[in-house]
N, C-alpha and C positions, 0 to 999 in steps of 0.2 A: 486505485490505489495498485501502486507497482511495486512488483520485488524479483530480484532475481537468483537464482539456485544457481551455485557453481557446481561444477562437476565433484568428487570427493577429494580431499585435501587431508594428508596422511597425518598432518600435524595439529588438525583442529579437534579439540575434544568435547564431548558433551556438556564438560562442566563449566567450559566457558561461558564468561555471563554475557549478556544482551548489552550491547553498546547503543547508547543514542549519542546521535549529534545532530542537535537541529540547525547548528550553524550551515550541514551540509544537505540538511534536510534528509535524514538516513536513518536506521537504524540497523544493527548486523548483529546476527547470532547463528550459533550452530545449527544446521537442519541437514539430515539427508548424509551426514560423513563430510559434507562442506560446510560452506556457509550461505545465508540467506540475508541478500542486501535490499532491505526495504526502503521504498520511496516515499515522500509526502511533498509532492509538488506545492510550491507557492501561489502559481495560478493554475490550478486544475481546469481539466477541459472537461465541459459538461457532455453527460450520455442520455438521450431518450429523455429529455426535460419534459416534453407535453405527455409521455404516459409510460411508464415500462411495462413492457409485455407481459401479460399474465402468466406465461409459463414460465418467467425467469426468476431463478432462483438460487444463489450463491454461484452463480454462471461467471465466465469467462469474456472477457473484450477482447479483440485483436489488437495485440500492444504497437502503439507507435514508437517505434525505434528510433527515430530520426527525431522526434522529440523531446523524448528521454535521454537520448546517449550523454548529453552535456550533464545531466542529474546524476546517469551512472558514474562516468569519468570521477566527478565530484565527490560520490559517496565512496567510491573502491579506491580513491586515493585515501581513504580515513585507514584500510589494510589494504596495501599495495600486494600483499600475497596474492588475493583475488584476481590480481592482474596476469597472475603465472598460470593460471589453470583456465580450463573453459568454461562455457555457460552452459548448463542442463535446460533452462528455460527463464523467461523471461513473462512472469504472470501479470495479467492488468484485470482487475474487476471492479464495478462500482463500488463507491463508497455510499454511507448512507448519511453524507451530509445534504444539508440545505444548499442549492445556489448561491446564495449569499453569506453561507458559513454560519448562518446564526440557526442557534437550536429552535424548534418549535416546543414552546414550555408552556404551558396552563389548560384550563379546562378546556374539552372538545364543543365545540358550539352546537353538535348534533346528540349531545348526550350529556344529560345534568351529572355531578358529581365524577365524571369521569374525566381524568386528568392524563395530558398528554406530557411526555420528555423525549422527543426524539430528534432526528436529524444530527446526531453527535457522538456517533459510533462508527470505529471504524473495522 
């Protein structure tokens, strides 16, 4: 999951709503005096499929600017004012979706009467 934080923008208020635009794979909301431009890629890149490191929790991955630039441009076109200010940060963190995007739902094979609903949270 990616999101870009803009530099502060004097005309952005905390009372602004969250704007979701599925056609641009984005959501935009006020954050830190500027805007957060969140991206959901239609074809996400996998990360650590064989095994997530044991010490990894709520971490950050090096962003792929080249791959994400077209998505950012499309998303920021929703609020062109974003293009007039700098970017503070482009964050990239892993999502908890399964590689095939199908959630895991049902009884755990290792533990009777223990049910799982996982792989569908961002």
